[in-house]
C-alpha positions, 0 to 999 in steps of 0.5 A: 572302253568297256569294263566288262564284255560278254560274248555268247554266254551260254549256260544250262541248269536243269530246267533253266537255259541261258542262250547266247547272251552278249552285252557290254558294261561301259567304263565310268557309268552305272549299268543296271541289269534287270529282269524278273526272278529267274531271268538269269541275272545272278548267273551272269554275275556269277560267271563274271566273278568266276563262280560259274563256268559257262558252256560257251562264250567269252567274258572279259573283265577289266581287260582280262579274260576270266577263263585264264588262270590269272584272277588278278582282276578280282582285286579291282572288283567290289562284290556285293551279294544279296545273300549272306556270305559271311560267318554268322558266329563272328563279329563284323570286326572279326570277319573284316580281319579275315577278308582284308588280307585278300586285298592289297589295297584294303584301307582301314580308315575307309572301312572305319569311315563307312562303318560309322556312316552306316552306324554299324557296331563292329563288335556285333555278331553277324547272326544278330544283324538284320538283313539291312545291316548285313547289306550295309556291312557288305557295302562297307567291305566292298568299298574299303579296298577302292575297287574300280568295278562294283558289282552289286546283286540286289543291293537295295533289298532289305534296305529302308527307303531312307538308306536306299536313297543315301546309297544311290547318292553314294554310288553317284559319288563313286563314279564321279571320276569317270574311272569307276564302274557299277553293274547293278543287278536289281528287280527294284527298277525305281532305283535305276530310274534315278541313277542308271546310265545304261540298262541291260534286260534279261528275260527267260535266259535271253537278252531283250536289250542292252542300251542307254537308259534314255534310248530304252525309254524313248524306244517303247510306249504305253498305249491305253484304250477302250476294250472295243479297240482290241482285236487279234492284230492289236494284240499281236502288235503289242509286246505285252498287254493287260486287259480290264473290264473297261479297257486295256493297256499295253507295251509297244515299240511302233508308236507311229503305226498305232497312231495311224491305226487309232488316231486320238482314240488311245492315250500314249505314255512313256513307260518306266523301266518297271513297266517295260519289264512287267509287260515284256515278262507278261507277254513273253516276247523278245523284242528286237 
């Protein structure tokens, strides 16, 4: 079963176009949504939340069509934005009193637990909070109404490394019962290396891949070799390439062909998600 199903999502903004994007977010897992800035990650999330109306395509969230007049599925979504969406002149406690009535399952005890865990003073005005504190506050609010789907748009931006690690542990606990689901949009792919089960990659408004993280990492390779090995055929066979004065490194998918061509003259390594994103964006190719 899928928590989210997106089919043929198309949207145009000025100079940006998202074309025929389709992917699924499996229930009970953490799915990472990655891509460079401007790839379309926020557009997808806003479409899921009903804040953007696509020109084409269908989105189903928790079994409900988002284009219908019913918005009850939003009761089950915890939304965490990278932007400050709160009234700056209010305290964190005052802001909570405005938000809580919108959620039938808002849990005051859970809210207090997360505020204490994150060391957030309720009386502090939001305008006086650091970006990291605002993000922690957003996480506390989102988790306090016990959502079955957590949608996070760059949640670790502005957080110190210690809390980032604590947050990832918290997210791992959140999905332990296999009923809760997380869609985690980020360009900090090292976080997803630790916790993601599935990865969806957008580049320039198009889908590059949507698969399990393990399948993705096994499908690609990094090849490193001397500059004398480079020719037009090699360049065309790689998704993206970086050259230096002494050699090159590139991202590819057909490792067997490269091994047959170069034998032991090159070095093969398994890429990270960050390297896959970097070389794909650099090369501009949409891999099959």
